[in-house]
C-alpha positions as CSV (number, residue, x, y, z in Angstrom):
1,M,-55.4,-4.8,-33.1
2,I,-55.2,-1.0,-33.4
3,A,-58.3,1.0,-34.0
4,V,-57.0,4.5,-34.3
5,I,-58.5,6.8,-36.9
6,S,-55.8,8.9,-38.4
7,V,-55.7,12.6,-39.0
8,F,-54.8,13.7,-42.5
9,P,-56.0,16.5,-44.7
10,A,-58.1,15.4,-47.7
11,L,-58.7,17.6,-50.7
12,V,-62.2,17.9,-52.0
13,G,-62.2,20.3,-55.0
14,C,-60.3,23.3,-53.7
15,S,-61.3,22.9,-50.1
16,A,-59.3,21.1,-47.4
17,V,-61.3,18.8,-45.2
18,A,-59.9,17.7,-41.8
19,V,-60.5,14.1,-40.9
20,S,-61.0,13.4,-37.1
21,R,-58.5,11.4,-35.2
22,V,-59.9,9.5,-32.3
23,P,-57.2,9.0,-29.7
24,V,-58.3,5.5,-28.8
25,R,-57.0,2.0,-29.7
26,V,-58.0,-1.5,-28.9
27,E,-55.6,-3.7,-26.9
28,G,-56.9,-7.2,-26.2
29,N,-60.6,-6.7,-25.4
30,S,-60.2,-3.2,-23.9
31,L,-60.2,0.4,-25.1
32,V,-57.0,2.3,-24.2
33,D,-55.7,5.8,-24.9
34,L,-52.7,6.3,-27.1
35,K,-50.4,5.9,-24.2
36,G,-51.9,2.4,-23.5
37,M,-53.8,3.5,-20.4
38,T,-57.1,1.7,-19.8
39,L,-60.4,3.6,-20.4
40,Y,-63.5,3.0,-18.4
41,V,-67.3,3.6,-18.5
42,Y,-69.5,4.4,-15.5
43,D,-72.7,2.5,-14.9
44,R,-74.5,5.6,-13.6
45,D,-73.9,7.6,-16.7
46,L,-76.9,8.2,-19.0
47,Q,-76.7,7.6,-22.7
48,A,-74.5,10.5,-24.1
49,K,-74.4,12.2,-20.7
50,S,-71.7,12.1,-18.0
51,T,-72.9,12.1,-14.4
52,C,-69.4,12.0,-12.9
53,S,-68.4,15.4,-11.6
54,G,-66.7,17.0,-8.6
55,Q,-64.6,14.5,-6.6
56,C,-65.8,11.7,-8.9
57,A,-64.2,13.5,-11.9
58,A,-61.0,14.1,-9.8
59,N,-60.6,10.3,-9.3
60,W,-62.0,9.3,-12.7
61,Q,-60.7,11.8,-15.2
62,P,-63.0,12.5,-18.2
63,F,-61.3,11.5,-21.4
64,V,-61.1,15.0,-22.8
65,A,-61.9,15.7,-26.4
66,A,-59.8,18.6,-27.8
67,A,-61.7,21.6,-29.3
68,E,-60.9,20.5,-32.9
69,A,-61.9,16.9,-32.3
70,R,-64.8,15.6,-34.3
71,P,-66.9,12.4,-33.8
72,A,-66.0,9.4,-36.0
73,G,-67.7,6.0,-36.3
74,D,-68.7,4.7,-32.9
75,Y,-66.9,7.6,-31.2
76,S,-68.9,10.7,-30.2
77,I,-68.2,13.8,-28.1
78,V,-70.5,14.6,-25.1
79,R,-70.7,18.0,-23.5
80,R,-70.1,18.0,-19.8
81,D,-72.0,20.1,-17.3
82,D,-68.8,22.0,-16.7
83,G,-68.7,22.9,-20.4
84,G,-65.9,20.5,-21.2
85,R,-65.9,18.0,-24.1
86,Q,-65.5,14.3,-23.4
87,W,-65.0,11.3,-25.8
88,A,-67.7,8.6,-25.7
89,Y,-67.8,5.2,-27.2
90,K,-71.3,4.1,-28.5
91,G,-72.7,6.9,-26.4
92,R,-71.0,6.0,-23.2
93,P,-68.6,8.6,-21.8
94,L,-65.0,7.4,-21.4
95,Y,-62.7,8.0,-18.3
96,S,-59.3,7.2,-17.1
97,C,-58.7,6.0,-13.5
98,L,-56.4,7.8,-11.1
99,M,-55.4,4.4,-9.6
100,D,-53.9,3.2,-12.8
101,R,-50.2,4.0,-12.8
102,E,-48.9,2.2,-15.9
103,P,-50.2,1.1,-19.4
104,G,-52.2,-2.0,-19.0
105,D,-53.2,-1.4,-15.4
106,R,-56.9,-2.0,-14.7
107,A,-57.3,-1.1,-11.1
108,G,-60.7,0.5,-11.8
109,D,-62.3,-2.5,-13.4
110,A,-65.5,-3.4,-11.3
111,F,-64.6,-0.7,-8.7
112,N,-67.6,-0.3,-6.4
113,N,-69.4,-2.5,-8.9
114,L,-70.0,0.7,-10.9
115,W,-66.9,1.1,-13.2
116,R,-66.1,-1.2,-16.1
117,T,-63.2,-1.4,-18.5
118,A,-64.5,0.0,-21.8
119,K,-64.8,-2.7,-24.4
120,P,-65.1,-2.5,-28.2
């Protein structure tokens, strides 16, 4: 099952309206990026707020939202303390794991009993 929201221009009157593209899809019962890499949530995060910074963010890379990205459906964008923008699913910031090497890897699942594979 693929849950990717496409980008396409839509015309409304004479104005062009951009539709957001969320770079996430569902594989099995997990959320993955468009390259098939597993996405994670962190139990210490607050609703719509990332608490993973410094060395944590070096090992668990925030799933960056581009400047032109816009929220869509269950996907929102949270502002990080460093000023960056990060995708969130149902208010939970999303991350990738440095230990995952190939699509489908889930080395971060249950890591330190604080990290979980993001699920739809």
